[in-house]
N, C-alpha and C positions, 0 to 999 in steps of 0.2 A: 902128378899134375905139374904144370909149369908154374914156377913162382918167380916173381921179379925180385932181384936182389935188394932193392930199396924202393918201397912203395910210397915214401913220403917226398914226393916231388914238389918243388916250389918253382913255378915257371917265371915269376916276376917278383921284383922287389918294389914295385911301384905302390904308392899310397895316394890317398886323397889329400890334397892340400887344404888346410884350414882357410887360406886366403880365398880359394875358389868357392868354398861353401859360403863364406861371408859375402862374396860378390853376388852369389845367387840370392841370398837373403835380402841384401840391400836393394838390388834391382827389382825383386819381386814386391817388396814393400813400396817402392817408388811407383811401380806399375799399378798396383792396387789403389794407391792414393790418387794417381792421375785419373784412373777410371772412375773412381767415386766422385772426384771433382767435375769430371766431364758429365756424368749423369746428373749431378746436382745443378750444373749450369743449364743443361737442357730442360730440366724440370722447372726451373725458375725463369726460363726464357731469357737467359743472359743477364738478368739483374741479380748478380751474385756479389757477395761482400768481398772485401779485400783479403780476408783470411785465405781464400782460395788461391790468390796470387802468391801469398807467402808460402802456402803449401806447394805450389808449383816450383818456387825457388828452392825450397827444401828438397824437392824431388830432383831438381837439377844437380844439387850438391851430392845427393845419394847416388845418382846415376854416374856422375863423374868419378866419385870414389869407387864405385863398383867397377867401372872400366879400368881404372888404375890398378885395382887389386887383381883383376883378370890378366892384365898385361904383365904384372909382376910375376904371376905364376908361370908364364911362358918361359921365364929364365931359370926356373928351378928344374933340377934333374930328378928323375925317378918319381914323378908324380903323374897322375892321370890328368889330361887336359880337357876332358869332355865337360867337366863342370865349369872350367874357365870359358869354354866356347859358349855354353848356355848363359852364363852370367854376362858375358860381353855382348851376346846377341840381344838379351832383354834390355841391357843398358843402352845399346845402340837404338833400339826401337823407342825407348823413352826419350832419348836425346833428339831423335828425328821428330817425334811428336811435339816436344817442347819448342824446337826451332820453328816448326810449322805454326804453332799457336802464337808464339811471340812475333813471328813474321806477319801473321794476320792482324795482330794488335798494332803493329807499326803502320800497316797499310790503312787500317780503318780508323 
């Protein structure tokens, strides 16, 4: 039989960056909190307390932190960037939604 000289191949040295995992966690928490606040606001016909606004500001901070962590991982070498893309994408969706909601609040 034909036997390979060394069967223990390692094709890559890349690893998952902890910053990108933290970025996904922060952006997902922010997304869920915004979704819950949106559902609560619809259920109460817009007569919602100020705590929801504070939650939205906290989600803004989480989303900006998540985007910063994702961008920082792009400058690291030998890491997978797929988690950075996912974290940055969810953070961007959160930020666009928050800009839309705050824009409507300024108009109305």
